[in-house]
C-alpha positions as CSV (number, residue, x, y, z in Angstrom):
1,M,-13.9,39.5,15.5
2,K,-10.9,42.2,14.4
3,N,-12.9,44.5,15.3
4,E,-13.6,43.8,18.4
5,F,-10.9,44.3,19.3
6,H,-9.9,47.6,17.1
7,N,-13.5,49.3,19.0
8,M,-12.1,49.1,22.1
9,T,-9.8,51.9,23.5
10,D,-6.5,51.6,25.3
11,V,-7.6,50.5,29.6
12,E,-9.9,48.1,28.2
13,L,-8.0,46.4,25.8
14,E,-5.5,46.5,28.7
15,Q,-7.5,44.8,30.3
16,K,-8.8,42.0,28.2
17,L,-5.2,40.8,28.1
18,K,-4.2,40.7,31.0
19,D,-7.9,38.9,32.0
20,L,-6.8,37.1,27.9
21,K,-3.3,35.9,30.5
22,S,-5.0,34.9,33.3
23,E,-7.4,33.0,30.7
24,L,-4.3,31.5,29.0
25,F,-3.4,30.2,32.6
26,N,-6.3,28.8,33.6
27,L,-6.8,26.2,30.4
28,R,-3.0,26.0,30.6
29,F,-3.2,24.2,34.2
30,R,-6.3,22.3,33.6
31,H,-5.1,20.6,30.4
32,A,-2.1,19.6,32.3
33,S,-4.4,17.6,34.4
34,G,-6.2,15.9,32.0
35,Q,-9.7,18.6,33.0
36,L,-9.5,20.4,29.5
37,E,-12.4,19.3,27.4
38,N,-11.8,21.2,24.0
39,P,-7.6,21.5,24.0
40,V,-9.0,23.7,20.6
41,S,-9.2,27.0,23.1
42,I,-5.8,27.0,24.5
43,R,-5.4,27.8,20.6
44,V,-8.2,30.3,20.2
45,C,-6.8,31.8,23.7
46,K,-3.4,32.9,22.0
47,R,-4.9,33.9,19.1
48,N,-6.7,36.7,21.2
49,I,-3.9,37.6,23.0
50,A,-1.5,37.6,19.6
51,R,-4.7,40.1,18.7
52,V,-4.5,42.6,21.8
53,N,-0.8,42.7,21.1
54,T,-0.7,43.5,17.9
55,E,-3.3,45.8,18.0
56,L,-2.2,47.7,20.9
57,R,1.6,47.8,19.2
58,A,-0.3,49.6,15.7
59,R,-1.9,52.0,18.3
60,A,2.0,52.8,19.9
61,K,4.1,53.5,16.9
62,A,0.9,55.5,15.6
């Protein structure tokens, strides 16, 4: 999973971050309305957002 984000371009990472934030919003909405079957998916989504942010930050510092 780590290499998946490492091999992406900056533009792809920005788009992935946007998609993940949208997905997290939808997951939270479904969770609040009681329609979410697997609450662990929220945690997985948050971690993926953190991975993308970490990769973007590492590239900015380099």
